[in-house]
N, C-alpha and C positions, 0 to 999 in steps of 0.2 A: 777199697780195703775191706777185709772181712772183720766184723766186730769180734772182739775178744770177750765172749760171754762167760759167765761162771757156769759151773755144772748145773744142769736142770734140777728142779723145775724152775721155770720163769715164763714170762709171757712175751709174745711177739704181736706187734700191731703192723699189719700190712696195709699200706696206703697205695692204691693203684689209681692213676689219673691220666686223663687226656687233656692237654691244655688248649685254650683258645689261641687266637692270634694276638690277643691283647695281653702281653706279659709285662707291661710297664710296672716296675717295682717288684716284680716276682723274684728275681735273683737275690735282691737285698733282703726281702722278707724271708726267703728260704734259708739264707745264711743265718739270719737272726733266730729263726726257729730252731736251727741246729744248736746254736750257742745257748739259747734259753733252755732247751730240752736237756742239755748236758748238765745244767744247774739244778734240775728237778730231783728231789729225793726219789729213789727207786729206779732211776734211769741207768741202763746197762750198756747202751751203744746203738749204732744204726748202720745200715747199708742202703745205698741208693744208686739207681741207674735210670737213665732216660735215653731212649732211642725211639722217638715217636710216643710210645707209652712210657709213663714214669712209674717206677715201683720203688717205694721206700719202705724198709722194714726197720722198725725201732723195737728195742728189747727193754723189758721192764720187770722189776721184781714182783709186782703185784697188780691186781686189778684196781686197787685203790690208787696206786701211783699213776696208772693210765688215766683214771678218771680225773685226778688232780691236774694232769697235763692237759687234758681236753678242756678243762675249765680255766686254765691259766689266761689271764687278761689279754696279753699280746697274742697268744695263740687263738683266742676267740676272734680277735680282729682279723687275723690272717685267714681263719676259716670263712669269715664273712666275705672278705675280698676274693677268696678262692671261688666261692659260689657266685658272686656278682661279676667277676672279671676274668680270673685266670683259668678256670677249669670248664671244659665243655661237659665233663662228667668225671666222677670219681667213685671209688668204693673203698670202704675201710673194713678190714677183717681183724678180729682179735682172736688170737690162738694161744693155747696152752702148750708149752714146749715140755714134753716128757723126757725126750731123749735127744742128744745131739752127738755127732762125731765128725771127725775131719782128718785132714792130712796137711802137713806143713813141712817144707824142706828147711 
């Protein structure tokens, strides 16, 4: 599903990852992160896909909201487990969205 974001400006966090073969607990943690992010002030939505490489884009009102999410207690634990167990590598990019447009039937 495509996230229903407000008119710009806002921010996008692009999280790109390659998983290891050890994904015990990954799906549960991933679902919990989605649920917790949705409760965070400044959260606007997300989109995610995985076909070998995983790409998740989350949308936020401000850099402060992104920083608060990065330091959320359960998210910190998931980040640690990601580095120790679930991810072979990942990259996080934070972008400022100045313009967006789309099409919908």
